[in-house]
Legacy VTK file of the C-alpha trace (Angstrom):
# vtk DataFile Version 3.0
C-alpha trace
ASCII
DATASET POLYDATA
POINTS 277 float
12.948 -71.853 5.464
10.868 -70.180 8.875
13.907 -67.723 9.111
13.946 -66.732 5.827
10.224 -65.798 5.905
10.748 -63.941 9.200
13.822 -62.197 7.647
11.506 -60.715 4.833
8.731 -59.942 7.090
11.190 -57.824 9.076
12.427 -56.282 5.872
8.700 -55.421 4.975
7.928 -54.042 7.970
11.161 -52.230 7.996
10.229 -50.736 4.667
6.893 -49.588 5.708
8.209 -47.800 8.881
11.016 -45.820 7.194
8.058 -44.950 4.108
5.914 -43.648 6.693
8.907 -41.905 8.562
9.582 -40.188 5.635
6.207 -39.622 4.049
5.865 -35.901 6.105
9.496 -35.054 5.144
8.385 -35.897 1.527
5.294 -33.846 1.662
7.241 -30.708 3.063
9.878 -31.318 0.592
7.347 -31.154 -2.414
5.643 -28.048 -0.677
8.844 -26.257 -0.736
9.101 -26.765 -3.989
6.082 -25.113 -5.060
6.381 -22.274 -7.813
3.766 -20.259 -9.229
3.223 -19.902 -12.785
2.870 -16.468 -14.630
-0.906 -16.032 -15.552
-2.218 -18.576 -13.116
-5.686 -17.910 -11.516
-6.336 -15.932 -8.044
-9.040 -15.173 -6.137
-9.262 -11.715 -7.562
-6.788 -11.563 -10.475
-4.143 -13.669 -12.162
-0.892 -13.748 -10.751
2.065 -11.396 -12.639
5.027 -10.470 -10.901
5.892 -6.788 -10.773
9.600 -6.545 -12.065
11.887 -5.728 -9.202
13.052 -2.545 -10.530
9.861 -1.296 -10.787
9.135 -2.628 -6.838
11.821 -0.534 -6.152
10.799 2.539 -8.002
7.373 2.340 -6.230
9.290 2.216 -2.632
11.489 5.111 -3.892
8.230 7.014 -4.931
6.557 6.126 -1.618
10.050 7.227 0.137
9.984 4.076 2.512
12.119 4.155 5.329
12.813 1.908 8.710
9.769 3.745 10.205
7.055 2.680 7.835
4.923 -0.099 8.047
4.135 -1.199 4.460
1.158 -3.199 3.593
0.903 -5.087 0.184
-2.029 -6.304 -0.852
-2.221 -9.512 -3.072
1.628 -9.977 -2.495
1.798 -12.829 -4.419
5.507 -14.404 -4.279
6.223 -11.611 -1.619
9.064 -9.635 -3.732
7.249 -5.889 -2.647
7.437 -7.181 0.991
10.880 -8.385 0.902
12.202 -5.533 -0.523
10.318 -3.071 1.770
12.074 -5.196 4.658
15.559 -4.473 3.317
15.113 -0.776 3.904
14.212 -1.468 7.281
10.398 -1.228 7.340
7.751 -3.726 8.415
5.911 -4.944 6.229
3.018 -7.574 5.976
1.793 -9.328 2.842
-2.135 -9.691 2.586
-2.171 -12.942 -0.128
-5.437 -15.455 -0.444
-3.381 -18.353 -1.724
-1.890 -20.374 0.830
0.677 -22.005 -0.850
2.146 -18.300 -2.267
1.749 -17.323 1.440
4.162 -20.421 2.230
6.420 -19.401 -0.414
6.792 -15.962 0.611
7.548 -16.809 3.977
10.482 -19.136 2.516
11.566 -16.490 0.319
11.722 -13.785 3.108
13.735 -16.371 5.262
16.363 -16.805 2.547
16.622 -12.906 2.164
17.229 -12.583 5.948
14.611 -10.343 6.641
11.841 -13.109 8.136
11.780 -10.913 11.595
10.408 -7.481 9.319
8.535 -9.158 6.664
5.115 -11.149 7.481
2.781 -12.581 5.481
-1.378 -13.806 6.017
-3.605 -15.745 3.931
-6.558 -13.207 3.777
-8.858 -11.559 1.743
-7.786 -7.920 1.162
-11.495 -6.920 1.324
-11.856 -8.126 4.828
-8.685 -6.628 6.174
-7.587 -3.762 7.886
-5.632 -1.076 6.715
-5.638 1.453 9.198
-1.984 1.015 10.567
-0.182 1.236 7.414
1.751 4.158 6.201
2.436 2.936 2.868
0.064 0.607 0.841
1.416 -1.208 -2.422
-0.687 -3.131 -5.243
-0.829 -4.578 -8.348
-4.574 -5.228 -9.119
-6.990 -4.503 -11.577
-8.814 -0.521 -12.072
-12.172 -2.101 -10.762
-10.553 -3.516 -7.424
-8.775 -0.385 -7.123
-11.857 1.590 -7.082
-13.690 -0.997 -4.765
-10.684 -0.412 -2.149
-10.984 3.505 -2.731
-13.440 4.223 -0.074
-10.993 2.334 2.605
-8.512 3.927 1.567
-9.620 7.571 1.672
-10.531 7.112 5.333
-6.783 6.450 5.973
-4.759 8.943 7.922
-3.740 11.517 5.923
-0.437 10.935 4.600
-0.693 7.807 3.851
1.010 6.662 0.478
-0.396 4.457 -1.952
1.290 3.167 -4.720
0.489 0.991 -7.590
1.755 -0.828 -10.363
0.197 0.607 -13.794
-3.877 0.534 -12.862
-5.148 3.971 -11.463
-7.829 5.313 -9.083
-10.402 6.309 -11.413
-11.091 10.175 -10.900
-8.771 10.430 -8.286
-5.755 11.728 -10.146
-2.455 10.677 -9.233
0.048 13.005 -7.144
3.018 11.670 -9.212
3.709 8.832 -11.874
7.057 7.233 -12.644
7.943 4.793 -15.679
10.710 2.092 -15.525
12.757 1.494 -18.729
13.458 -1.760 -20.534
17.119 -1.107 -20.368
16.738 -1.257 -16.609
14.984 -4.486 -17.002
11.267 -3.624 -17.028
9.529 -5.167 -20.253
5.736 -4.609 -18.987
3.887 -3.105 -16.725
6.609 -0.500 -15.985
4.285 2.668 -14.668
4.147 3.440 -11.161
1.435 5.794 -9.644
1.514 7.370 -6.433
-1.265 8.807 -4.384
-1.237 10.781 -1.051
-4.569 10.092 1.015
-5.467 13.686 1.735
-7.393 15.285 4.606
-10.706 15.725 5.004
-11.659 19.450 4.699
-14.890 20.193 2.909
-17.317 22.560 4.617
-17.420 25.727 6.346
-14.277 27.224 8.887
-13.509 29.913 10.901
-10.713 31.793 9.837
-10.305 34.986 12.120
-12.777 37.317 11.725
-14.060 35.617 8.282
-15.170 32.272 6.825
-13.476 30.301 4.672
-15.937 27.646 2.830
-14.059 24.696 1.388
-15.006 22.188 -1.522
-12.867 19.421 -2.032
-12.465 16.751 -4.843
-9.724 14.487 -3.493
-6.482 16.147 -3.306
-8.058 19.493 -5.320
-9.550 22.380 -2.898
-11.888 25.310 -4.037
-14.133 27.424 -2.357
-14.441 31.146 -1.300
-13.060 33.293 1.713
-15.497 36.019 3.089
-13.543 38.584 4.997
-14.010 42.393 5.632
-17.281 42.622 3.313
-15.300 40.885 0.455
-15.991 37.471 -0.709
-12.633 36.127 -2.858
-12.632 33.074 -4.696
-9.880 30.371 -3.844
-7.545 29.445 -6.727
-4.397 26.704 -6.503
-5.937 25.151 -3.788
-4.505 21.977 -2.826
-4.023 19.291 -0.333
-0.665 17.153 0.117
-1.552 14.871 2.985
-2.392 16.960 5.693
-0.598 19.686 4.024
-3.154 22.529 2.775
-2.473 25.521 0.293
-4.712 27.887 -1.344
-4.756 31.362 -2.503
-7.250 34.156 -1.842
-7.408 38.092 -2.404
-3.910 37.719 -3.871
-2.504 36.334 -0.816
-0.904 32.591 -0.637
-1.954 30.533 2.499
0.126 27.159 3.678
-0.460 25.161 6.734
-1.494 22.182 8.374
-4.869 20.317 9.150
-5.552 18.434 12.116
-8.842 16.988 12.506
-11.361 19.975 13.185
-8.320 22.572 13.068
-5.693 23.954 10.846
-3.019 26.806 11.072
-0.051 27.900 8.929
1.541 31.249 7.701
0.886 33.212 4.554
3.384 34.713 2.226
3.656 37.556 3.873
4.766 35.544 7.066
1.610 36.334 9.347
0.168 33.542 11.189
-3.319 31.967 10.367
-5.282 29.756 11.751
-8.749 28.045 11.228
-11.643 25.635 13.324
-14.555 24.305 11.287
-17.620 26.045 11.648
-19.636 24.692 15.219
-17.065 23.062 16.540
LINES 1 278
277 0 1 2 3 4 5 6 7 8 9 10 11 12 13 14 15 16 17 18 19 20 21 22 23 24 25 26 27 28 29 30 31 32 33 34 35 36 37 38 39 40 41 42 43 44 45 46 47 48 49 50 51 52 53 54 55 56 57 58 59 60 61 62 63 64 65 66 67 68 69 70 71 72 73 74 75 76 77 78 79 80 81 82 83 84 85 86 87 88 89 90 91 92 93 94 95 96 97 98 99 100 101 102 103 104 105 106 107 108 109 110 111 112 113 114 115 116 117 118 119 120 121 122 123 124 125 126 127 128 129 130 131 132 133 134 135 136 137 138 139 140 141 142 143 144 145 146 147 148 149 150 151 152 153 154 155 156 157 158 159 160 161 162 163 164 165 166 167 168 169 170 171 172 173 174 175 176 177 178 179 180 181 182 183 184 185 186 187 188 189 190 191 192 193 194 195 196 197 198 199 200 201 202 203 204 205 206 207 208 209 210 211 212 213 214 215 216 217 218 219 220 221 222 223 224 225 226 227 228 229 230 231 232 233 234 235 236 237 238 239 240 241 242 243 244 245 246 247 248 249 250 251 252 253 254 255 256 257 258 259 260 261 262 263 264 265 266 267 268 269 270 271 272 273 274 275 276
C-alpha cells in the first residue's frame, strides 16, 4: 500500500504546485474582468460615462489635432483620452481609482492607441496642468470652481471643455448639444472656454494711455489720447487675441506678456506696452 500512498502524495503535491502557479494568472484574469458600474462612488464624483457622441463633440469644439496634448480630469474608463489619441493627439487621463486606470490602459491597448494614450493614478487637485493645450472634464460645478484659479493661470489659448457643468460667472465661449437621435440621452451639453490673456492694468499705446479692466474674457476701460478720454466698447479676449473699439476705431491684436500689437480697421499698425515695464 505504500506505493499507493506515495502516488496520492505526489498527486496532492502536483495539485498544490499547479494551484500556486496558476493563482497569479487567475488574479490577473479577475482583474482584467473588472467593469465599473454607472453611479459607483469615486473620490470626488460618482462615475457616469460621457456618451461617445458628446465626447467627440467636445473634442471637435476644442479643435483637437495631432499637435495637441489633451488632459482629461477624472478619466474614468479612458474613453475621452482614447478618442483624442485616435485623432493623433498625445493624451493623458488622470484618475484616482487604480482599477479604472488599469481598465483604461487595457482599453487603449485594444484600440491600438496605447502609445499616445497614457493614464496615471493621481488626484486632479494635486496635478500639474501646465503642459496641456486642451483640458476635458465631467465634474461637478463646485469642483470646476475649485479648479478655475489653476485653469485661469494656464497659457492663454488653452481650451477647456466640460460635459454639462459650467464655471460659475466665467461665461463659456461656446456651447453645443448632442441629440438623442445621435446616441446621447443624458448629460448632452458641452461647454468650451478659451483661457484669456491677462491684460488688466495701464498700458502705453503710442502717445496715449490705455487703461484696461478685465472680467475673464471681457475687456472694458478707456483710451486717453490727444486730450480726449474715450470709453472702450466691444472689448473681448480670445486666448491671446484682443479686440476693442475706441473713438469710433476698431483695434485687433495679439497679447504677448507685457506687450501687444496689431492693426486698426484702417490698416494702421499699433502697439502697446504695460506701463512701468
